[in-house]
C-alpha positions, 0 to 999 in steps of 0.5 A: 617421632611425629612431625610437626605442622606448625599453623599461622594466623592459628587463632584467625579464620583460615589458621583456626579453620586449619587447626580444627579440621586437623584435630578432627582428622584421626590420621593425621593426628597420629602422624603431625602434631601442631604448632599455633603462632599467633602474635598473642598467646595470652588472648583466650583465643590461643589458650583454647588451642593449649587446651587442646594440646596445640604448642602456641607461639608468638612471632613477628613475621616482620622479623627472621630471627622471631621466626626462627624459633617458630618454624624450628622442627617442622615439616609443614607449614600453613601460610596466610598473610594479612591484608591492612586495608586501612592504614593507609600505609603500604602492606606488609603482606610481601616481606611477611611472606617473604620472611617465612618462605626464607626461614622455611627453606633455611629449615629444611620444611618439606611443605609450605600450604600457602593461602595465595589469590590471583595476581589480578593487575596482571589478569586485567593487563592494567586495568583494575591495579589496585586489588592489593591483597589479591597482588600480593599473595600472588607476588608471594607465591611466584617467590615461594616457587621462586626459591625452590621450596616444596610448596602448595597454593589453596585460593580461598574463594569469596568468603560466605561470612561476607554476607553476615559480618559485613552485612552484605545481605542488609536489611532495609526499611522495608524489611528485604534484604538488599544485594548491592554490587557493582557487578552484573547478574550474570557475575560468578562468586566462588563461595567458601565458608572460610572458618568451616572450610580452609582446614579441610583443603590443607588436610587434603593437601597434606594427605595427597603431598606429591600429587598437589606439589606445586599445584593450586587448589581453589577452594569454594563450594560452587560459583554463585550468581547474586541471583542465586546467592538471594535466591537460596536465601530467600528459601532458607531463611523465609526472608525477602531478598533482592539484587541490586545493579549499582554504579562504581560511586555508589558502591564506593560511598557504602565503603571508608575511603582507603577500601572503597577503591580495593573493594570495588575493583575486587568485585569488578575483577569478579564480574570480568574477567572471574574470581579465578579467571573462569576455572573450573572447581572440579579438581578441587571438588575431586581432592575434598572426594578423594580425602571423604570431605565435602565443602559446605554449600551456601544453603548449607551456611545460611541453615547454621547462620539463621541467626544474623538475619533478623 
């Protein structure tokens, strides 16, 4: 009888990456069936997954009773919690994460794979205390560990899609694409093609379960400085680019109010002590190698997305 992998956020960037990576992996698909969890199973993205043979269920992460049915029978669960940048209300990430962890423990889940991040407030001794979408994920991770649930923690790097979907490389009136950040040119961004690659790390964690239980897996292709980001952008697209270091107030003026302080401090954290606090990516690269997978480089991402820079 097949084991069951339940994927939260199955129609989103990270969960969608997990379902796609699983469907490509013949050996895991012999061993596992996939259940996708989303808020609305009538959406086209959910219907597309159903057509691929994935069981889709709706669930409310704020309700444990709703989660019981979603998680029932699962061997492995992939969990991603969603930040709330814009409402001005307290984020529900910690509540949602704890609810899923509690229900997973009760259901006898053998492997919870959680999309986590570092605790910025603690890593900076309180210097940067507004990066809630990092801190709350770190709090969820701490809770999962505290209840003894068998687990692995995947830390997504800085999304390459930020440069396309959020236009962080912005074309000016002179035709030059500007990367404006409140960081020095020595800051190191661990870049990841989220939609393509998060699933690869999950596949690797599932295949190497015993080895990665209790571990943190840093998910990124490489560390890139702003100058390298721009240089490779120019090389692949043929467009002109430049990096401009801006002060804090100028950077915040680019963004809507509730988001501005959090994004500023997020980038100051990348500058010092670093997105992954200076940790090497070597173990994560070797983990993907072990299962015959490779992360997408920034150049490869640009080749795929040239059309975004017109």
